[in-house]
N, C-alpha and C positions, 0 to 999 in steps of 0.2 A: 447642459452638455459638458462633460469633463474636458478640460483643456490641459495642455502641457505647460508646466511652469518653466521658468528660466533655468531651474536646476534639474529639469528632466522628470519632475514628479507629476503623477496623474492621480486624481482622486477616483477611487473605484466606487461606483454607485452602491449605495446601501443594499439595494435589492439583490445585487450580485454577491456582495459580501455575505449576506444571510443565506442565500441559495447555496453557496459553496461551503458554508460553515467556516469561513475564514476568521481567524483570531489575530489580534495584534502579534507581530513577530513571525507570522506565517511566511514561509519561504515560497517564492513564486518563480516559475520558469517562463521565459519569454522566447518565442520562436517566430521567425519570419516565414510567412507563407504567401509568396507573391508580394502583393502590395498591402498585405494585412499583417498584423501582429497578433499572435495567439498567446494568451497568458494561461498557465496551468498551475494549480497549487502543487507543490512538491509533496511527495509522500512523506509522512512523518515517520521517523524511525523510533517507534515506541519500544522501550525495552520489554522484551518478552521473557516469560518464565518457561521452564521445561514443561510444566503441566499445561501450558497453553498450546503445545505442539499441535494436537488435533484440530484446534480452532484455527490456528494459523494456516494449516494446510486444507482447511474446509472439509475435514474428514468427518463423516456422519455415521460411520459403521460402528460395530460393537467394539468395546474395549477388549484388548488382547493382552494376556500376561506375558512376561518375559519367557516363562517356561513354554507357553504355547508357541511363541515365536521360535524358540530354540528347537522344539519338536518339528515344526514346519520346515525349518532350515535343514535339519537332519534328514527328514524324509525326502526333501528335494535333492539333497546331496546323494542319497542312496539311489534315487531314480536316474541321476545323471551318470552313474558309473556303469 
């Protein structure tokens, strides 16, 4: 069973490290919930590229060109007048 060291360190059990995919240097957030402490891995801020946009937003639809977007905007603007 993990114990608290004099320096405030706690060893996280290997099965939890592997289950959460934690790597050395991973940032962790701790939160008090009543008399319990909840630990969560912090989201990693991976650098993304413009072409990753649809993946980042979880968009699964068809690819649309800038011209098609401009046409749709123009049609929407006409309808709103």
